[in-house]
Backbone of each chain as ProteinMPNN parsed JSONL, in Angstrom:
{"seq_chain_A": "XXXXXXXXXXXXXXXXXXXXXXXXXXXXXXXXXXXXXXXXXXXXXXXXXXXXXXXXXXXXXXXXXXXXXXXXXXXXXXXXXXXXXXXXXXXXXXXXXXXXXXXXXXXXXXXXXX", "coords_chain_A": {"N_chain_A": [[0.858, -1.2, 0.0], [0.626, 2.141, -0.947], [2.078, 4.978, 0.638], [1.423, 8.213, 2.136], [1.946, 10.696, -0.169], [4.054, 13.37, -0.852], [4.94, 16.411, -2.468], [6.872, 19.286, -3.531], [9.868, 17.744, -2.199], [11.799, 19.386, -1.19], [12.085, 22.935, -1.163], [13.265, 26.031, -2.204], [12.893, 29.421, -2.012], [12.634, 32.937, -2.791], [11.664, 35.601, -0.606], [8.355, 36.877, -0.854], [7.736, 35.497, -3.103], [5.517, 33.093, -4.671], [4.447, 29.794, -3.563], [3.746, 26.311, -3.798], [2.442, 23.317, -2.431], [1.973, 19.844, -2.759], [-0.172, 17.095, -2.053], [-0.858, 13.684, -1.913], [-3.075, 11.598, -0.546], [-3.392, 8.456, 1.278], [-5.081, 5.909, -0.459], [-8.565, 5.909, -0.217], [-8.683, 7.175, 2.198], [-10.499, 9.472, 3.949], [-10.104, 11.703, 5.507], [-7.985, 14.454, 5.638], [-5.042, 16.184, 6.502], [-3.175, 19.175, 6.914], [-0.171, 20.077, 8.302], [2.151, 22.281, 9.91], [5.568, 22.426, 10.668], [7.837, 23.889, 12.685], [11.326, 24.398, 13.301], [12.534, 22.364, 15.849], [10.109, 22.207, 17.115], [6.844, 20.736, 17.739], [4.537, 19.407, 15.277], [2.1, 21.692, 13.942], [-1.319, 22.174, 13.467], [-2.68, 23.214, 10.383], [-4.885, 22.972, 8.63], [-7.775, 20.937, 8.325], [-9.393, 18.457, 6.441], [-12.484, 16.895, 5.72], [-13.327, 14.669, 3.497], [-14.033, 16.684, 0.748], [-14.46, 18.953, 2.16], [-13.41, 21.637, 4.149], [-13.074, 21.366, 7.45], [-11.844, 22.321, 9.675], [-10.165, 25.085, 9.777], [-9.12, 27.003, 11.339], [-6.57, 27.705, 12.189], [-5.231, 28.436, 9.959], [-3.404, 30.84, 8.265], [-5.125, 33.047, 6.682], [-4.683, 35.23, 5.098], [-2.505, 34.85, 3.487], [-2.207, 32.175, 3.017], [-3.634, 29.389, 1.351], [-5.761, 26.612, 0.661], [-6.795, 23.643, -1.0], [-8.95, 20.906, -1.789], [-9.907, 19.364, -4.099], [-12.409, 17.227, -5.351], [-12.077, 15.615, -3.22], [-9.769, 14.089, -2.886], [-6.602, 14.321, -3.634], [-4.596, 17.094, -2.438], [-3.787, 20.596, -2.32], [-1.6, 22.973, -0.978], [-1.095, 26.362, -0.702], [1.068, 29.203, -0.63], [1.107, 32.636, -0.715], [1.968, 35.94, -0.741], [5.172, 34.439, 0.036], [6.781, 34.638, 3.245], [9.666, 35.351, 5.312], [9.318, 34.055, 7.739], [7.853, 31.848, 7.097], [9.391, 29.715, 6.585], [9.752, 26.342, 7.054], [8.783, 22.929, 7.766], [6.321, 21.386, 5.88], [3.769, 19.317, 6.504], [1.783, 16.644, 5.402], [-1.007, 14.664, 6.22], [-3.064, 11.737, 6.481], [-6.088, 9.943, 7.215], [-8.314, 7.187, 7.649], [-11.818, 7.591, 7.679], [-13.357, 7.478, 10.789], [-13.309, 6.538, 14.216], [-11.465, 5.639, 17.038], [-8.619, 6.709, 15.121], [-5.577, 6.241, 13.266], [-3.132, 8.522, 12.21], [-1.526, 8.867, 9.116], [1.47, 10.025, 8.047], [3.073, 12.001, 5.511], [6.41, 12.459, 4.144], [6.977, 15.102, 4.223], [7.371, 18.548, 3.174], [10.034, 20.579, 2.823], [10.421, 23.927, 3.31], [12.328, 26.708, 2.456], [12.689, 30.068, 2.891], [14.214, 32.784, 1.501]], "CA_chain_A": [[0.0, 0.0, 0.0], [1.421, 3.352, -1.015], [1.861, 5.888, 1.751], [1.088, 9.583, 1.781], [2.988, 11.225, -1.047], [4.122, 14.827, -0.884], [5.962, 17.028, -3.32], [8.239, 18.796, -3.626], [10.498, 17.393, -0.93], [12.495, 20.594, -0.762], [11.82, 24.104, -1.989], [13.923, 27.258, -1.764], [12.371, 30.558, -2.763], [12.876, 34.236, -2.184], [10.454, 36.159, -0.008], [7.343, 37.472, -1.729], [7.396, 34.565, -4.173], [4.504, 32.086, -4.316], [4.898, 28.406, -3.509], [2.636, 25.376, -3.628], [2.789, 21.963, -2.024], [0.946, 18.888, -3.186], [-0.28, 15.911, -1.216], [-1.757, 12.607, -2.332], [-3.241, 10.755, 0.643], [-3.585, 7.026, 1.075], [-6.353, 5.644, -1.116], [-9.679, 5.595, 0.67], [-8.656, 8.004, 3.411], [-11.373, 10.614, 3.757], [-9.639, 12.849, 6.293], [-6.656, 14.921, 5.243], [-4.532, 17.264, 7.339], [-1.915, 19.878, 6.656], [0.498, 20.588, 9.495], [3.412, 22.996, 9.729], [6.486, 22.13, 11.765], [9.018, 24.735, 12.8], [12.495, 23.71, 13.834], [12.521, 22.12, 17.288], [8.752, 22.216, 17.637], [5.956, 19.719, 17.226], [3.688, 19.873, 14.177], [0.926, 22.501, 14.269], [-2.347, 22.017, 12.438], [-3.111, 24.339, 9.553], [-6.227, 22.744, 8.118], [-8.259, 19.547, 8.253], [-10.48, 18.201, 5.494], [-13.287, 15.682, 5.681], [-13.613, 14.642, 2.05], [-13.589, 17.938, 0.136], [-14.85, 20.07, 3.016], [-12.488, 22.083, 5.188], [-13.869, 21.391, 8.674], [-11.1, 23.058, 10.692], [-9.11, 25.908, 9.184], [-8.985, 28.135, 12.247], [-5.159, 28.057, 12.348], [-4.651, 28.758, 8.651], [-3.306, 32.299, 8.033], [-5.868, 33.139, 5.423], [-4.257, 36.349, 4.268], [-1.49, 34.433, 2.507], [-2.282, 30.732, 2.82], [-4.883, 28.827, 0.852], [-5.689, 25.171, 0.441], [-7.95, 23.069, -1.66], [-8.971, 19.451, -1.915], [-10.932, 19.111, -5.095], [-12.81, 15.828, -5.531], [-11.876, 14.885, -1.985], [-8.641, 13.164, -2.933], [-5.358, 15.013, -3.341], [-4.759, 18.442, -1.911], [-2.717, 21.556, -2.558], [-1.448, 24.077, -0.024], [-0.4, 27.452, -1.371], [1.458, 30.393, 0.131], [1.357, 33.735, -1.632], [3.397, 35.757, -0.969], [5.883, 33.825, 1.153], [7.572, 35.485, 4.118], [10.796, 34.638, 5.917], [8.826, 33.218, 8.833], [7.164, 30.662, 6.591], [10.347, 28.615, 6.473], [9.294, 25.264, 7.927], [8.412, 21.7, 7.061], [4.873, 21.277, 5.733], [3.443, 17.893, 6.566], [0.44, 16.212, 5.064], [-1.37, 13.401, 6.854], [-4.418, 11.295, 6.171], [-6.591, 8.796, 7.952], [-9.622, 6.733, 7.223], [-12.888, 8.067, 8.552], [-13.628, 6.556, 11.89], [-12.732, 6.988, 15.472], [-10.263, 6.425, 16.801], [-7.841, 6.284, 13.978], [-4.187, 6.661, 13.266], [-2.75, 9.376, 11.108], [-0.37, 8.485, 8.339], [2.113, 11.246, 7.583], [4.063, 11.99, 4.461], [7.751, 12.832, 4.581], [7.012, 16.543, 4.406], [8.006, 19.445, 2.196], [10.818, 21.568, 3.572], [10.452, 25.228, 2.627], [13.273, 27.731, 2.911], [12.412, 31.372, 2.282], [15.405, 33.642, 1.634]], "C_chain_A": [[0.883, 1.236, 0.0], [1.077, 4.241, 0.162], [1.408, 7.237, 1.244], [2.255, 10.167, 0.984], [2.912, 12.742, -1.074], [5.194, 15.265, -1.878], [5.791, 18.532, -3.327], [8.786, 18.443, -2.256], [11.222, 18.599, -0.332], [12.166, 21.73, -1.725], [12.504, 25.312, -1.367], [13.419, 28.39, -2.635], [12.781, 31.848, -2.078], [11.559, 34.765, -1.616], [9.645, 36.9, -1.064], [7.007, 36.585, -2.921], [6.275, 33.62, -3.719], [5.12, 30.693, -4.277], [3.672, 27.523, -3.284], [3.17, 24.008, -3.288], [1.614, 21.046, -2.359], [0.985, 17.654, -2.298], [-1.271, 14.926, -1.822], [-1.904, 11.648, -1.155], [-3.343, 9.282, 0.278], [-4.989, 6.8, 0.505], [-7.425, 5.248, -0.104], [-9.722, 6.402, 1.949], [-9.441, 9.292, 3.17], [-10.861, 11.881, 4.449], [-8.206, 13.194, 5.916], [-6.296, 16.133, 6.074], [-3.291, 17.898, 6.698], [-1.413, 20.422, 7.999], [1.746, 21.374, 9.057], [4.291, 22.708, 10.941], [7.698, 23.041, 11.683], [10.125, 23.964, 13.498], [12.4, 23.576, 15.353], [11.149, 22.102, 17.923], [7.966, 21.026, 17.103], [5.13, 20.268, 16.078], [2.481, 20.652, 14.691], [-0.074, 22.399, 13.122], [-2.595, 23.322, 11.699], [-4.559, 24.169, 9.12], [-6.528, 21.257, 8.111], [-9.439, 19.448, 7.316], [-11.183, 16.887, 5.833], [-13.852, 15.621, 4.265], [-13.167, 15.99, 1.452], [-13.886, 19.16, 0.998], [-13.788, 20.374, 4.07], [-13.269, 22.26, 6.482], [-13.152, 22.108, 9.816], [-9.974, 23.816, 10.006], [-8.827, 27.125, 10.059], [-7.545, 28.596, 12.415], [-4.488, 28.406, 11.027], [-4.603, 30.275, 8.472], [-3.9, 32.65, 6.682], [-5.456, 34.329, 4.549], [-3.264, 35.912, 3.199], [-1.529, 32.94, 2.201], [-3.652, 30.355, 2.251], [-4.678, 27.341, 0.617], [-6.938, 24.729, -0.289], [-7.808, 21.564, -1.722], [-10.129, 19.106, -2.845], [-11.173, 17.615, -5.216], [-12.487, 14.971, -4.298], [-10.738, 13.891, -2.007], [-7.359, 13.928, -2.609], [-5.624, 16.474, -2.993], [-3.542, 19.29, -2.241], [-2.758, 22.642, -1.498], [-0.59, 25.151, -0.695], [-0.078, 28.588, -0.402], [1.787, 31.491, -0.878], [1.011, 35.054, -0.978], [4.07, 35.138, 0.252], [6.681, 34.864, 1.934], [8.683, 34.649, 4.76], [10.333, 33.663, 6.983], [8.066, 31.98, 8.39], [8.103, 29.482, 6.393], [10.017, 27.558, 7.511], [9.153, 24.004, 7.093], [6.887, 21.616, 7.05], [4.526, 19.805, 5.558], [1.99, 17.655, 6.19], [0.192, 14.868, 5.742], [-2.773, 13.019, 6.438], [-4.809, 10.161, 7.097], [-7.963, 8.433, 7.415], [-10.662, 7.263, 8.194], [-13.19, 7.02, 9.611], [-12.913, 7.036, 13.109], [-12.578, 5.799, 16.391], [-9.5, 5.909, 15.586], [-6.416, 6.73, 14.116], [-3.913, 7.479, 12.026], [-1.509, 8.804, 10.429], [0.211, 9.767, 7.735], [2.997, 10.987, 6.366], [5.413, 12.419, 5.001], [7.903, 14.339, 4.757], [7.691, 17.266, 3.253], [8.721, 20.536, 2.986], [10.94, 22.838, 2.746], [11.478, 26.132, 3.288], [12.979, 29.011, 2.145], [13.602, 32.283, 2.562], [15.051, 35.117, 1.512]], "O_chain_A": [[1.778, 1.371, 0.835], [-0.061, 4.263, 0.63], [1.053, 7.392, 0.076], [3.404, 10.129, 1.424], [1.848, 13.323, -1.29], [6.199, 14.587, -2.091], [4.675, 19.021, -3.146], [8.197, 18.823, -1.244], [11.244, 18.789, 0.884], [11.993, 21.523, -2.926], [12.354, 25.587, -0.177], [13.508, 28.325, -3.861], [13.221, 31.845, -0.928], [10.48, 34.414, -2.092], [10.18, 37.462, -2.02], [6.085, 36.893, -3.676], [6.109, 33.379, -2.523], [6.168, 30.441, -4.872], [2.693, 27.938, -2.663], [4.214, 23.588, -3.786], [0.446, 21.42, -2.256], [2.05, 17.227, -1.851], [-2.383, 15.296, -2.197], [-0.949, 10.955, -0.804], [-3.376, 8.921, -0.898], [-5.956, 7.426, 0.939], [-7.22, 4.377, 0.741], [-10.691, 6.323, 2.704], [-9.095, 10.094, 2.304], [-11.158, 12.995, 4.018], [-7.331, 12.329, 5.88], [-7.132, 17.002, 6.322], [-2.489, 17.234, 6.04], [-2.126, 21.121, 8.719], [2.302, 21.15, 7.982], [3.832, 22.738, 12.083], [8.482, 22.975, 10.736], [9.868, 22.988, 14.202], [12.208, 24.568, 16.057], [11.031, 21.992, 19.143], [8.373, 20.387, 16.133], [5.033, 21.485, 15.922], [1.911, 20.325, 15.732], [0.29, 22.522, 11.952], [-2.705, 24.388, 12.304], [-5.363, 25.095, 9.226], [-5.64, 20.428, 7.914], [-10.371, 20.25, 7.382], [-10.542, 15.898, 6.188], [-14.723, 16.404, 3.886], [-12.018, 16.387, 1.644], [-13.591, 20.286, 0.598], [-13.331, 19.484, 4.786], [-14.048, 23.205, 6.606], [-13.778, 22.464, 10.814], [-8.937, 23.233, 9.689], [-8.351, 28.151, 9.574], [-7.31, 29.758, 12.748], [-3.281, 28.648, 10.996], [-5.642, 30.933, 8.52], [-3.227, 32.553, 5.656], [-5.849, 34.41, 3.385], [-3.184, 36.522, 2.133], [-0.938, 32.497, 1.216], [-4.679, 30.924, 2.621], [-3.557, 26.879, 0.402], [-7.992, 25.358, -0.202], [-6.704, 21.02, -1.711], [-11.178, 18.623, -2.418], [-10.228, 16.828, -5.184], [-12.613, 13.747, -4.337], [-10.735, 12.94, -1.226], [-7.057, 14.16, -1.438], [-6.71, 17.007, -3.219], [-2.433, 18.787, -2.417], [-3.823, 23.163, -1.165], [0.501, 24.872, -1.19], [-0.845, 28.888, 0.513], [2.62, 31.315, -1.768], [-0.161, 35.28, -0.678], [3.59, 35.296, 1.374], [7.187, 35.834, 1.371], [8.645, 33.419, 4.752], [10.888, 32.573, 7.119], [7.678, 31.155, 9.218], [7.663, 28.378, 6.07], [10.003, 27.841, 8.709], [9.371, 24.01, 5.882], [6.244, 21.759, 8.09], [4.937, 19.151, 4.599], [1.091, 18.381, 6.615], [1.093, 14.034, 5.822], [-3.579, 13.879, 6.083], [-3.954, 9.502, 7.688], [-8.666, 9.248, 6.817], [-10.407, 7.368, 9.393], [-13.263, 5.825, 9.327], [-12.002, 7.86, 13.027], [-13.513, 5.006, 16.508], [-9.734, 4.799, 15.107], [-6.09, 7.52, 15.002], [-4.395, 7.172, 10.936], [-0.579, 8.329, 11.08], [-0.47, 10.492, 7.01], [3.583, 9.915, 6.212], [5.544, 12.711, 6.189], [8.863, 14.797, 5.377], [8.46, 16.693, 2.481], [8.1, 21.308, 3.716], [11.482, 22.835, 1.641], [11.497, 26.3, 4.507], [13.015, 29.039, 0.914], [13.953, 32.522, 3.717], [15.932, 35.972, 1.599]]}, "seq_chain_B": "XXXXXXXXXXXXXXXXXXXXXXXXXXXXXXXXXXXXXXXXXXXXXXXXXXXXXXXXXXXXXXXXXXXXXXXXXXXXXXXXXXXXXXXXXXXXXXXXXXXXXXXXXXXX", "coords_chain_B": {"N_chain_B": [[-8.646, 20.117, 23.393], [-7.036, 18.034, 25.859], [-4.053, 18.889, 27.64], [-0.639, 17.737, 27.586], [2.216, 16.642, 29.491], [5.579, 16.118, 29.106], [8.892, 14.809, 29.67], [11.69, 16.694, 28.44], [13.889, 15.317, 27.358], [15.416, 12.052, 27.212], [17.567, 9.328, 28.041], [18.694, 6.125, 26.941], [20.044, 2.868, 27.177], [21.127, 0.757, 24.569], [19.224, -2.141, 23.898], [18.059, -2.187, 26.356], [15.019, -1.584, 28.235], [12.978, 1.132, 27.308], [11.302, 3.597, 28.995], [8.881, 5.842, 28.662], [7.456, 8.601, 30.091], [4.255, 10.27, 30.539], [2.223, 12.909, 31.455], [-1.169, 13.643, 31.847], [-3.262, 15.162, 33.204], [-5.694, 16.462, 32.907], [-7.304, 15.043, 31.246], [-10.244, 14.051, 29.524], [-13.253, 12.007, 29.71], [-13.838, 10.869, 27.188], [-11.583, 10.971, 25.719], [-8.707, 9.781, 24.036], [-5.422, 8.358, 24.509], [-2.676, 8.943, 22.572], [0.317, 7.836, 21.002], [3.035, 8.97, 19.169], [5.949, 8.928, 17.097], [8.855, 10.635, 15.868], [11.295, 10.351, 13.673], [14.395, 11.762, 12.769], [14.062, 14.092, 10.152], [11.891, 12.85, 9.025], [8.317, 12.24, 8.631], [5.928, 12.257, 11.367], [5.269, 9.137, 13.029], [2.788, 6.818, 13.724], [2.43, 5.065, 16.797], [0.981, 3.743, 18.941], [-2.199, 3.543, 20.659], [-4.589, 4.228, 23.298], [-7.422, 3.853, 25.53], [-8.503, 3.187, 28.168], [-7.57, 0.708, 29.015], [-4.501, -1.186, 29.248], [-2.328, -1.441, 26.455], [-0.823, -3.327, 23.83], [1.369, -3.694, 21.105], [3.212, -4.633, 18.155], [5.217, -2.833, 18.242], [5.336, -1.455, 20.709], [4.382, -1.033, 24.201], [1.628, 0.277, 26.003], [0.946, 1.765, 28.977], [-1.611, 2.762, 30.997], [-2.58, 4.682, 33.717], [-4.913, 3.932, 36.366], [-6.562, 6.083, 37.032], [-6.306, 7.492, 34.782], [-4.724, 9.706, 34.476], [-2.108, 9.731, 33.806], [0.389, 8.184, 31.71], [2.518, 5.593, 30.352], [4.819, 4.919, 27.872], [6.279, 2.039, 26.65], [9.169, 0.804, 25.291], [10.295, -2.235, 24.725], [12.846, -3.402, 24.131], [15.098, -1.405, 23.39], [16.508, -0.074, 20.405], [19.149, 1.362, 18.371], [17.852, 2.553, 16.291], [15.552, 3.438, 17.393], [15.952, 5.934, 18.331], [14.576, 9.06, 18.549], [12.055, 11.665, 18.462], [9.47, 11.502, 20.736], [6.028, 11.733, 20.903], [3.386, 12.369, 23.053], [-0.052, 12.394, 22.992], [-3.248, 13.657, 23.676], [-6.515, 13.187, 22.749], [-9.807, 13.559, 21.414], [-12.396, 12.881, 19.103], [-11.1, 14.577, 16.994], [-8.729, 16.991, 15.986], [-5.313, 16.017, 16.253], [-3.184, 17.402, 18.56], [0.049, 18.364, 18.735], [2.705, 18.432, 21.124], [5.939, 19.384, 22.323], [7.211, 17.021, 22.785], [9.301, 14.149, 23.759], [12.716, 13.793, 23.475], [14.266, 10.942, 22.734], [17.243, 9.346, 23.228], [19.015, 6.688, 22.181], [21.711, 4.822, 23.121], [24.766, 3.047, 22.272]], "CA_chain_B": [[-7.937, 18.897, 23.767], [-6.257, 18.115, 27.076], [-2.629, 19.063, 27.402], [0.233, 16.709, 28.137], [3.532, 17.043, 29.967], [6.588, 15.097, 28.892], [10.259, 15.312, 29.857], [12.235, 17.092, 27.138], [14.827, 14.349, 26.821], [15.722, 10.854, 27.991], [18.591, 8.452, 27.488], [18.465, 4.704, 27.157], [21.076, 2.018, 26.598], [20.639, -0.195, 23.584], [18.862, -3.432, 24.458], [17.289, -2.017, 27.588], [13.672, -1.043, 28.043], [12.811, 2.588, 27.41], [10.01, 3.925, 29.592], [8.641, 7.261, 28.43], [6.265, 9.007, 30.844], [3.428, 11.376, 30.051], [1.149, 13.332, 32.356], [-2.334, 14.256, 31.184], [-4.176, 15.205, 34.352], [-6.994, 17.052, 32.561], [-7.932, 14.223, 30.207], [-11.666, 13.828, 29.75], [-13.633, 10.615, 29.593], [-13.914, 10.355, 25.823], [-10.317, 11.226, 25.037], [-7.737, 8.713, 23.943], [-3.997, 8.684, 24.578], [-1.957, 8.503, 21.384], [1.764, 8.039, 20.971], [3.677, 9.02, 17.863], [7.36, 9.262, 17.153], [9.36, 11.285, 14.672], [12.714, 10.183, 13.418], [14.915, 12.952, 12.105], [13.781, 14.333, 8.728], [10.742, 12.077, 8.562], [7.052, 12.621, 9.232], [5.596, 11.46, 12.556], [4.801, 7.763, 12.819], [1.904, 6.312, 14.777], [2.946, 3.914, 17.539], [-0.022, 3.02, 19.697], [-3.137, 4.399, 21.371], [-5.417, 3.522, 24.271], [-8.442, 4.631, 26.235], [-8.433, 2.878, 29.594], [-6.794, -0.506, 29.257], [-3.155, -1.257, 28.704], [-2.306, -1.923, 25.085], [0.476, -3.774, 23.334], [1.455, -4.109, 19.71], [4.546, -5.103, 17.792], [6.201, -1.777, 18.458], [5.456, -0.94, 22.062], [3.287, -1.221, 25.144], [1.12, 1.508, 26.597], [0.384, 1.557, 30.303], [-2.394, 3.926, 31.425], [-2.963, 4.543, 35.118], [-6.349, 3.701, 36.557], [-7.257, 7.364, 37.007], [-6.053, 7.993, 33.413], [-4.032, 10.996, 34.498], [-0.764, 9.591, 33.257], [0.633, 6.963, 30.964], [3.917, 5.298, 30.047], [5.111, 4.151, 26.668], [7.418, 1.162, 26.887], [9.852, 0.114, 24.2], [10.887, -3.293, 25.557], [14.261, -3.615, 23.841], [15.402, -0.261, 22.533], [17.618, -0.158, 19.465], [19.62, 2.683, 17.943], [16.854, 3.106, 15.382], [14.454, 4.021, 18.172], [16.275, 7.326, 18.638], [13.547, 9.867, 17.903], [11.205, 12.458, 19.354], [8.244, 10.766, 21.024], [4.945, 12.634, 21.259], [2.199, 11.867, 23.742], [-1.144, 13.283, 22.597], [-4.57, 13.292, 24.168], [-7.48, 13.759, 21.818], [-11.04, 12.863, 21.099], [-12.588, 12.822, 17.661], [-10.77, 15.883, 16.452], [-7.349, 17.077, 15.545], [-4.238, 15.726, 17.183], [-2.341, 18.561, 18.854], [1.368, 17.898, 19.151], [3.556, 19.284, 21.94], [7.342, 19.29, 21.919], [7.629, 15.64, 22.89], [10.517, 13.737, 24.462], [13.8, 13.319, 22.616], [14.874, 9.733, 23.279], [18.526, 9.004, 22.625], [19.448, 5.335, 22.497], [23.165, 4.763, 22.931], [25.32, 1.683, 22.276]], "C_chain_B": [[-7.141, 19.11, 25.045], [-4.783, 18.266, 26.726], [-1.85, 17.942, 28.049], [1.548, 17.316, 28.57], [4.476, 15.87, 29.813], [7.964, 15.665, 29.217], [10.859, 15.663, 28.503], [13.183, 16.071, 26.534], [15.018, 13.182, 27.78], [16.805, 10.084, 27.268], [18.245, 7.009, 27.801], [19.612, 3.93, 26.511], [20.438, 1.017, 25.648], [20.375, -1.548, 24.233], [18.049, -3.354, 25.738], [15.895, -1.491, 27.248], [13.697, 0.477, 28.191], [11.397, 2.861, 27.909], [9.785, 5.427, 29.513], [7.348, 7.687, 29.128], [5.527, 10.173, 30.195], [2.347, 11.669, 31.089], [0.048, 14.019, 31.567], [-3.46, 14.334, 32.198], [-5.554, 15.756, 34.013], [-7.723, 16.263, 31.477], [-9.406, 14.018, 30.538], [-12.037, 12.408, 29.332], [-13.626, 10.032, 28.191], [-12.632, 10.583, 25.039], [-9.367, 10.033, 25.129], [-6.326, 9.261, 24.173], [-3.323, 8.083, 23.348], [-0.453, 8.72, 21.599], [2.23, 7.979, 19.518], [5.172, 9.226, 18.086], [7.795, 9.853, 15.818], [10.876, 11.133, 14.63], [13.161, 11.352, 12.562], [14.619, 12.957, 10.605], [12.666, 13.456, 8.16], [9.463, 12.639, 9.18], [6.785, 11.784, 10.47], [5.009, 10.103, 12.17], [3.946, 7.335, 14.001], [2.545, 5.105, 15.464], [1.811, 3.099, 18.131], [-1.015, 4.014, 20.283], [-3.958, 3.549, 22.338], [-6.408, 4.45, 24.928], [-8.337, 4.416, 27.74], [-7.481, 1.721, 29.869], [-5.377, -0.374, 28.713], [-3.21, -1.887, 27.317], [-0.896, -2.342, 24.709], [0.356, -4.084, 21.852], [2.904, -4.465, 19.418], [5.627, -4.06, 18.054], [6.427, -1.469, 19.929], [4.28, -1.371, 22.923], [2.909, 0.126, 25.728], [0.448, 1.152, 27.914], [-0.317, 2.844, 30.732], [-2.818, 3.707, 32.869], [-4.478, 4.461, 35.26], [-7.144, 5.011, 36.514], [-7.071, 8.092, 35.669], [-5.314, 9.321, 33.393], [-2.593, 10.914, 34.015], [-0.643, 8.277, 32.516], [2.132, 6.808, 30.732], [3.982, 4.48, 28.775], [6.345, 3.33, 26.942], [7.898, 0.562, 25.59], [10.673, -0.979, 24.854], [12.379, -3.515, 25.354], [14.712, -2.533, 22.852], [16.61, -0.531, 21.634], [18.021, 1.263, 19.046], [18.585, 3.362, 17.04], [15.627, 3.677, 16.099], [14.765, 5.446, 18.618], [15.354, 8.238, 17.827], [12.909, 10.786, 18.941], [9.881, 11.714, 19.501], [7.19, 11.742, 21.549], [3.806, 11.868, 21.928], [1.073, 12.867, 23.481], [-2.444, 12.753, 23.17], [-5.6, 13.967, 23.276], [-8.728, 12.904, 21.739], [-11.162, 12.762, 19.596], [-12.352, 14.208, 17.08], [-9.304, 15.838, 16.059], [-6.376, 16.684, 16.646], [-3.36, 16.958, 17.326], [-1.032, 18.075, 19.434], [2.028, 18.926, 20.067], [4.978, 19.18, 21.428], [7.89, 17.884, 22.037], [8.871, 15.415, 23.725], [11.53, 13.247, 23.44], [14.452, 12.134, 23.298], [16.153, 9.432, 22.51], [18.921, 7.616, 23.112], [20.926, 5.216, 22.141], [23.661, 3.321, 22.982], [25.787, 1.267, 23.659]], "O_chain_B": [[-6.634, 20.202, 25.301], [-4.328, 17.834, 25.667], [-2.345, 17.273, 28.957], [1.95, 18.371, 28.08], [4.22, 14.775, 30.313], [8.19, 16.866, 29.062], [10.565, 14.994, 27.512], [13.274, 15.969, 25.31], [14.811, 13.303, 28.988], [16.946, 10.171, 26.048], [17.587, 6.712, 28.798], [20.091, 4.292, 25.436], [19.349, 0.502, 25.9], [21.187, -2.043, 25.014], [17.427, -4.332, 26.152], [15.634, -1.023, 26.14], [14.349, 1.023, 29.08], [10.419, 2.409, 27.315], [10.433, 6.193, 30.226], [6.271, 7.192, 28.797], [6.09, 10.944, 29.419], [1.645, 10.763, 31.538], [0.314, 14.874, 30.722], [-4.481, 13.659, 32.067], [-6.5, 15.534, 34.769], [-8.66, 16.772, 30.86], [-9.768, 13.835, 31.7], [-11.254, 11.703, 28.695], [-13.429, 8.829, 28.02], [-12.607, 10.403, 23.821], [-9.253, 9.378, 26.165], [-6.077, 10.46, 24.048], [-3.389, 6.877, 23.113], [-0.027, 9.653, 22.279], [1.875, 7.078, 18.759], [5.591, 9.655, 19.161], [7.184, 9.603, 14.78], [11.614, 11.704, 15.433], [12.404, 11.866, 11.738], [14.88, 11.988, 9.891], [12.524, 13.34, 6.943], [9.515, 13.417, 10.133], [7.357, 10.704, 10.615], [4.352, 9.95, 11.14], [4.354, 7.482, 15.153], [3.125, 4.238, 14.81], [1.689, 1.905, 17.859], [-0.709, 5.201, 20.393], [-4.019, 2.325, 22.218], [-6.261, 5.672, 24.892], [-8.107, 5.362, 28.493], [-6.696, 1.747, 30.817], [-5.101, 0.445, 27.835], [-4.039, -2.756, 27.048], [0.09, -1.79, 25.198], [-0.633, -4.663, 21.403], [3.721, -4.582, 20.331], [6.815, -4.381, 18.081], [7.56, -1.248, 20.356], [3.323, -1.983, 22.449], [3.755, 0.999, 25.923], [-0.486, 0.352, 27.963], [0.314, 3.897, 30.819], [-3.359, 2.653, 33.203], [-5.221, 4.876, 34.371], [-8.269, 5.039, 36.015], [-7.618, 9.175, 35.461], [-5.293, 9.993, 32.361], [-1.939, 11.941, 33.837], [-1.465, 7.375, 32.675], [2.906, 7.751, 30.89], [3.285, 3.476, 28.626], [7.353, 3.857, 27.413], [7.147, -0.103, 24.876], [11.677, -0.671, 25.495], [13.099, -3.79, 26.315], [14.702, -2.736, 21.638], [17.596, -1.137, 22.054], [17.319, 2.231, 19.335], [18.462, 4.586, 17.03], [14.776, 4.316, 15.482], [13.916, 6.098, 19.225], [15.345, 8.203, 16.596], [13.189, 10.692, 20.136], [9.252, 11.344, 18.509], [7.426, 12.476, 22.508], [3.335, 10.851, 21.42], [1.237, 14.062, 23.726], [-2.703, 11.55, 23.15], [-5.556, 15.18, 23.074], [-8.7, 11.695, 21.966], [-10.168, 12.582, 18.892], [-13.293, 14.916, 16.721], [-8.731, 14.772, 15.834], [-6.591, 16.982, 17.821], [-2.856, 17.493, 16.339], [-1.003, 17.45, 20.495], [1.934, 20.131, 19.832], [5.205, 18.919, 20.246], [8.928, 17.575, 21.451], [9.425, 16.341, 24.316], [11.223, 12.374, 22.628], [15.116, 12.291, 24.323], [16.137, 9.283, 21.288], [19.133, 7.4, 24.305], [21.332, 5.474, 21.008], [23.063, 2.474, 23.646], [26.278, 0.152, 23.835]]}, "name": "protein", "num_of_chains": 2, "seq": "XXXXXXXXXXXXXXXXXXXXXXXXXXXXXXXXXXXXXXXXXXXXXXXXXXXXXXXXXXXXXXXXXXXXXXXXXXXXXXXXXXXXXXXXXXXXXXXXXXXXXXXXXXXXXXXXXXXXXXXXXXXXXXXXXXXXXXXXXXXXXXXXXXXXXXXXXXXXXXXXXXXXXXXXXXXXXXXXXXXXXXXXXXXXXXXXXXXXXXXXXXXXXXXXXXXXXXXXXXXXXX"}
C-alpha cells in the first residue's frame, strides 16, 4: 500500500514569491490534514479536510495561505506571498474516517524562504 | 484537547527497556492517549493508542494509570533506530495537537 505522497520534498524561494505543495493521501482516506512544523517544535495544524470540506481551518493564516482538496482526494497548499517566517516543514497526513484512527504522515516538504 | 507534559529528553542504553512518561491530568472521559514518534527528517509515525486498558502491539506497550491521568510508553528492547522524538497526545474525535515531545537518545 502506497503511503502519503508529498511534493516537492524541498523548496527554496525568495520572499514574496509564491509556492505550492501537493499531497496525495492514502487511497480511501477521507480525512486529510496539513500541518506545519518549525524547527525544534511539534507539528501545528493548519487545516483539516473531511472529504472535500475544510472542517477546521482556524489556524490557517488566510491572508497568505490557501488550500484546496478538489474531488476529496489530493490536496494543494499554497502560500502567496511567502515570508521569511514561513520557512518550515509542511506535513500532510491522512486517515480513514472513523474513530479512533491513526494518522499516516508523508515525509514533508521543507520550505526555505530567503 | 487536554494538554500533556513530557520530559524534554531521555537516554536509554541499547537493548534495555525505554520507559517514556506522560502526564495528562486534565484528560476527559472520551479522550484517547496517542503516541507518535518522529525520526529525524521524517514525518511522525503512529505507535499506539489507548483509552483505559493497557495496550500492546509489535512496536510498544502503553500503560495507562487507573485514574487515566498519566501513561507510560514502553519500548521493551530499545535499538539505535528508536532514537527519535516521542509525542504523547490526548485527543477525542478531532485534531491531534502535538507538543514538543521527548527526545529519546538510544546509545550503544
